N, C-alpha and C positions, 0 to 999 in steps of 0.2 A: 496658689496663695499672690495674692499681692504684697509686696515688702514695701517699707518706706524707701526702700532704696532705687526700686522700680519707678517710686512717684518723683523720685530725685530727677532721675531720667527723660520725663515727660519732655516732650520737645517745646518749647515755648516761639507759640506759629506767631508771623507778622512783623509789623515793627510797631516801636510802644513811641510815642512824640511826648516829649516834655509834659505838654499839658493834655496829660490824659481822659478820658473821655468821659470818665464820673466825678462829679464834686466831690469836693474832699467830707460832705456830710454822708455820704451815700456809701462811700467804701467799706465802710464794718459789716455791711448788707450784702457786700461782693464776698468778702472774706469768709462771714458764716454760711451762705450759702456755698462758697466752693466747698467749703469743711464738712456739711452735710452732706453734700453729693459724692465726694471723696470717701465718705464712712459707708456708702452703700457699695460698693463695690470694696472695702473691706474686710466688712463685716461677712459680705456673703463669702469672700472667698478663704476667709480664715475659719469662722464657724465650718464650713462646709465639709470641711477634712475630717473634722471630729465628727459628724454629723453624719458622716458617709454609713457606717454602720448599721445604725438607725433607717437610713432609707431604706439599703438593703432590706433589712426585717418589713419594713412598713409597706414597700411596694415589690417585695419578692424578686429584689432588680439582682442578676448574675456580674457576676468581676468584670466583665466585659463594659456590660450597661453602666455599672460603677464608673468606669472609666471614662465613658462617655460623657457621665453628667459632666464631668468637670472638664472635658477636653472639646464637648463643644461649644460652651462660652470662652475658652480658650482660644481655639481654632476662629470662631468671627472677630476675637478682639483682637489676637495679636496679626493676622490677615488684614482688617482694614485698620485700625489703628492709627497709619500712616494716613490715608484717606479721610478719616476724621477728625484730624487736626487740621487739614488742609480745607475739609469744610465750613470749619471756624473763619479760617482768612475769608472766604468766598463768599459766605450768607452773615457774616458779622457773628464775632462771639457768642452773645448772648443770646442771641434765636438759633445757634448750632447747639449749646451750652441744653439749652432748657429742651430742646427737642429731644437730645441724646440722654438727658433724664426721664423725659415724660415715656422714652419706648422701652428705658430700663425697668422703673418702677409697673408700667403694664405687663411685659416680660415675667415681672418678680411676682406678680400677680396670680399669672398661669402658673408658674410651677407651685405659689404656694397650694391650689387646688387638684394639681395634677392627677387623674387617678391611676398611672401607670405610667414605669421607665420611661416607654416612648415619649410621652407628653412630655415628662419631665426634659428629656434631653433635647427635645425641638425649640421648646421656651426657654432653656439656656441658653441655645442658639443665638437665640431675638436680643435673650437679655447681652450677650455678648458684642451684637450688632449697637445697642445702644452703650455699651460701658466706649466702645471705641470711639463713639464719639465723645463721649461723656469726659475721660479719663485726660484725653489733651486739656480738653476745654477748661477744666478745674485750676489746672495751675496757671495755662495761656490769661483767662481774662482777671487773675488775679495782678498780672502780670503787666495790663493792658491799662487796669484800673487807678494802679496805685505809679507816679511817681517814682523815677529811679531811685530816688534820696531815701525814701521809704517801702519800696520794693522789699527788700532783703531782708527785713523787719518784719514785714507783711508774708513771706513766703515762709521765713520761720515760726513762725503760728502756726502756719497751715500745716508744716511738717511735723510742727510737734505735737499737733491734734490727729493727725495720720498714726503717728508712732504710737500715739496712748488707746485710739480705735483700733488698731491691728495689738498692742499688748490686750488690750483687757476683752475686747470680743470674744476670744475662744476659750476665757475663765468664767467669763459668767456665760454664754452661751453653754459650757457644759454642764454648768452647776443648773442650768434647765433643761438642757437635756436628761439629767439624773432625775430630776425633781418630780417632771412629769411625761415621760416615758417618752417613746419611739415618736407618737406621730406628733411632735409637738416641734419637729427639724420642719413642719409649715412655719412658724412663726418666723423663721428663719429667714422667710422671704419677702413673706406678710410685713414686717418693719420696717420695708423698703419703704410701704406707701406713705406714712407721716413723714419720714425724711425727707423724702424726694416731694412732694406736694409742698411742704414746707419750704424748702430748697425752690422750686419753681415762682412758688408766691414771692420770695423775696425778691426775685432775679426778675419777674414783670412788673413788681408795685413799688419797688423801691430803685430799681438801677436802671437809666437811661439805656436806648438800643445804641450799639456800638457802631459805625459803619465798616462796612469791608472791606479789607488790607489789601487785596489784590483780587484779579479775577480769572484768575489761574483755573486750568481745566485739569476737572478730578479725574484721575487714572484708575477711571473704574474697570478695566479690563483688566488692568495688571492685579488689581486686589482680584478680580472673579478668581483670573488663574492662580494665585497666590492658597486662594481660598480652595479649590479645588487641589493644588497640588497637596499642599501638606495635610488637606482630609485625607486624599486618598493614600499617604502616607500612616497616617495615624489610624488609618479604619487598617490598612495593611499589619502593623504592628497591633494593634489593639485584637484582631480576628484569631492571631495565633492563640491567644488565652480562652477562645471562645469554644464551645462545643460544639461540633459539627460545620463550622466557618472557617476553620482553618486553610481548607484549601483554598479561600479567596486572599491571606497574607500576602501569596508571590504577585501572583497578577498584577494587586491594590500596590504595593510596593513600586511595580516597574511602571506601572501607570502615575504612581506619583513624581517618582524621579522623572521621564519624560518631562512631566506637567511642569516640572520644576526647571529645567534646558528650556523649554519652551518661555517660562517666564523669564529668566534671563535674557535671552532671545527680546521676547518684544520689550523689557526696560529699556535696553538698551538703543531701542528703534526709536524711542518715544523722546518729543520736544522737553516735556515735562515730565520725568516716572513718578512716581509713588518712591521709590528709590535709587538713589544716586550710586549706580554699583562702582564707578569709577573711585569713588572714595576709598573701595578696599584696594584698591594698589598702594594706599598706602602702609606700610607694613606696621605701624605700630595701630592704626588703627582697626585693621584685619586681626592682627592677635590679640589686641584687647575684646573685641567683639568673638572670637573664638573663646577665649577663656570666660567670658561673662555665657555662653552658651554651653560650655561643659557644668560652670559653676551652680547656674539656673537649671540645667540640668538635676543634678546633685541633689539639688535644692529641691526642690519641687518633689522630687521620687521620693525620698524621705520622708519631705513633709506629708506626703499624701499616703504612704503605706506603713507607717509606724503609727498612726492613730487605729489602723485595719488591726494591726498583730495587738496593739496593747488593750483593743475593748475587745474585741469578738477574738483574739488567741489568748491573751494572760486573763482577760474577766476582768479588767479594772473599769472604775466608773469613768463615765465624760467627763466628770467634773477634774476630777485627776489629771485625765490625760489634757484638758485644756489648759492648764501650766505648761507644756511643754513648746508652744509661739512665747511664752514670757521672756527666758532669755534673748532671743534673737532680737523680739522688738526692743525689748529693754538695752540690750548690748550696742544695739544702731543707732537709738534714737539718744543716747549716753557719751558713745564715744566716738560719731561722725563727725563731729564740729575737728575737734582736737585730733585725732586721724588725719583730717584732710588737710591741718596746718604742716601738720609731719611730712605729707605726703610732698605739700608745696618745697618744702625747704630741704629733702633729700629725692625730691621722682617718685613717681608715682611706682615706678617697678618693685623694690622691695616690700612695700605693705600687702601690695596683692600678691606677688609670690609667696610670703611668709601667711600671710592671710589663706591663701589656700593650702597651705601646707598644715595649719592647723585645722580647717575641715576638713581636709584628709582623712586627719587623725582620730579626728572624731568620729566619723563616718565608718573607719577601722574599729574603733571601739565598739562600735553599735554591733557591729560584725559579729566583731569576737563575743559579747554576751549572748547577742542572738545564737548563734551555734554553740557557744556552750551550754543554753538553757538558764542562765542566770536573770530572774525574769525579777529584779531590785528596780525598781522605779525611779524612790526619790533618793537611791545613792549608786547606782548604776544608770539609767537612760536619762536622769534630769539632770545631772554634773557635765554630763556627755554634750545632750544638748545647749549647755551652758558654754562651755566650750566652742561649737562651734558656731554661735553665738558672738563669742570671742571672733572668730576668724571672719568669720561675714563683716562683721564690723570695721578689721583694719582691712576689708576687700573695696566693702561699695565708695564710698569718697574717694580714693583714689581711682577706681575705676572709673568713675567720671569724669576726673579729671584727667587722667588718660587719653579716655573717648576727645573729651573737648578739648585736648593743645593739641591731639594728633593730626589735625585740621585746620585749615583755615577760618578764622573770625566769620566769614559768609556762611561758612559749613558747619556753625556750632549747632543749629536747631535739626536741619537735616541729621547730624552724626548722633545727637542724642535721642532722637526718635528711632533711626535704626535701630541703637544699641536697645531700646525698651522693647520695641520688637526681638529683636534677639532673642533676649531672655526669656518673653513668653513663648517665642517658639519653643525654646530649651525645657520650658513646662509641659510645654504641649506634648511633643516627642517621649519625655522622660515617662510620662503618667502611662503611654502607651506601649512604651518597648519594657519599660519595667515592670509592667502586669501583667506580660507574656514571661518572662523571665521567671518572675516571682511564681504565677502558674504551672510554668514546666517543673521548674524543681520541688513544689508543692505533688505536683502527681506524680513525681518520679519516685519519692520518698514514701510512698503507700502501697501499699500491694494492691494488684490487682482486682481481688476477691473483697478487698473494705474498700475500697472506692467511693463503689453506689452507696455507703452508709452512711460514710462522713461529709459533711459541710465543704463547700468548696474554700478557698482562700480568702479569708477576711468577713464570710460568713459565721454568726455566733454558732455554738453545738447546742443543739437541740438538747430538753430535758433529759429523754429518755436514751443519750446516747451513752452505754457503756462504758465505763472507765479505762478498761484497755485501749478501747477505740479512741477515747476524748486526748488523752495520752500521745495516742499516737497523732494524732490530728494537730494538739499543739507542738512538738517536735517537728512536725513537718512545716507548720506555722514559723517558726523558728528558722527553718532552715530557709525558707522562700525569704525570708526579710535579709536574712545574713547575705545572701545573694545579691540580692539589689544591694545593700547598703555597703558592699566589699567592692563590687560593679562600680559605686558612682565615687567610691575612697579614691579609686585608681584614676578616677574622671579629676577627680581635684587634684589629684600629682598630675595629672596631663595638664592643667590646667594650670598651675605653678609652673611649669616646664615652660609652656609656651611664654607665660608672661613673663620670664625673665631672660628668656632669646627674644623676643620684637619689642617691648614698651622702654619708653625710657625713663635712666637712672638719674637723668639730669632734673634739677628744681626748677619748680615754673618759678618762671620772670615774672618780676613784680608787674610787669604791665599788664598779665593776663589771669592772676592771684586775684585782683577786685571783680573781673568776669566769671568765676572758677563758681558758681553756686554752692559749694560744695566747700568753700574754703573758709 
């Protein structure tokens, strides 16, 4: 899932002169196009989580295949997003933005008609490539089209629309899935066509082309190595949960680790690297990114596997489950501004550490509820999701502040881009690793003689399943998710400790408060 917090971390590439390339009468078209394009990623990301059980039923996808339906997109997006941002500088933001949207909607149509999980996974990866160009372009083209004195208001409108899309998308999607059945999941991808075409029309017909900001080279070698490295790691972690391919997990993880080391050395030798690794020598910057990785690992794991438990395990409708995303989006939208101002006054360390502890408490509560077999959604699960949303709202804006203020002014664009990539890599590894944990706990909870007659974790029970076997399946599902939620609660606790020991507790200087988009 892509949240408004991740959108706020999108790098503003290039340099933006006072006389922006877009005339005042045309700027509203840039804003509308950027909002529509951002909605593509938000709708897909948030609704897909609650649609996963329906996709598994309709396509007969295993747990490992369900993981890769999410991870194929996350892999190419996280590995290529920094190159995508640089492409806007090299070829012009409008040209790159249109190309990213076009690729995204073509891949979306292919996803909508996918006949099997393999085809869906392949085109999800292509979607991620389009998104890697589209995502940084949406905010960057707003910043380039609007002069500095108007830019804050325009970005605020864009952020508010993004938050609204993220909040309402799963709710509306849940009602649609409940009303029309499992096959309607294809409409989630098909809706991208009219939104994308309207965005492209506005950009080509109403917005002038902008001149490239620079001619720096694209680090395609680094992007390829990052894709291979994280792909091998994710494949190794995912294969642990796949029957018959567990023997591939060890070699794949080793290959991924070796490729990651090769990637680091490759980047260190590049004149214009995709990632400026020297920034990680800064203690506060490194600590904020480690905290980001753990927090978004925890968030992604719970938001991916909780809907599986609620829909396939507890038997709740997708209409109900769609509401679990609402507290997160609403809290971030309503509280990020005030929390950002608070963080400026007292420093980002306390809000990040305290928010991480609140998120840890929420996930620990989910673990306890699942372990105890308490299946109360509105009085148990939903309030804890609201607590989690409050915790993330305490974290999001101060985390952006910590990243931006840890580096020199000239490096803020690179720093925000790295942090965005880190949050997505955290989600990628989380879905892979926690799926294997869930599958292992689920399997160990079942007796050997009944495993073949019970669906896997996250698969709905068949109509003819005996009541006693269904009770066994439900208990195993609860135990599997409890393990996932407890592990992520511990990671959030670790994020709080890292934030407290590495991030500055000093107030943001007045000279930099005006530069912080969250302040």
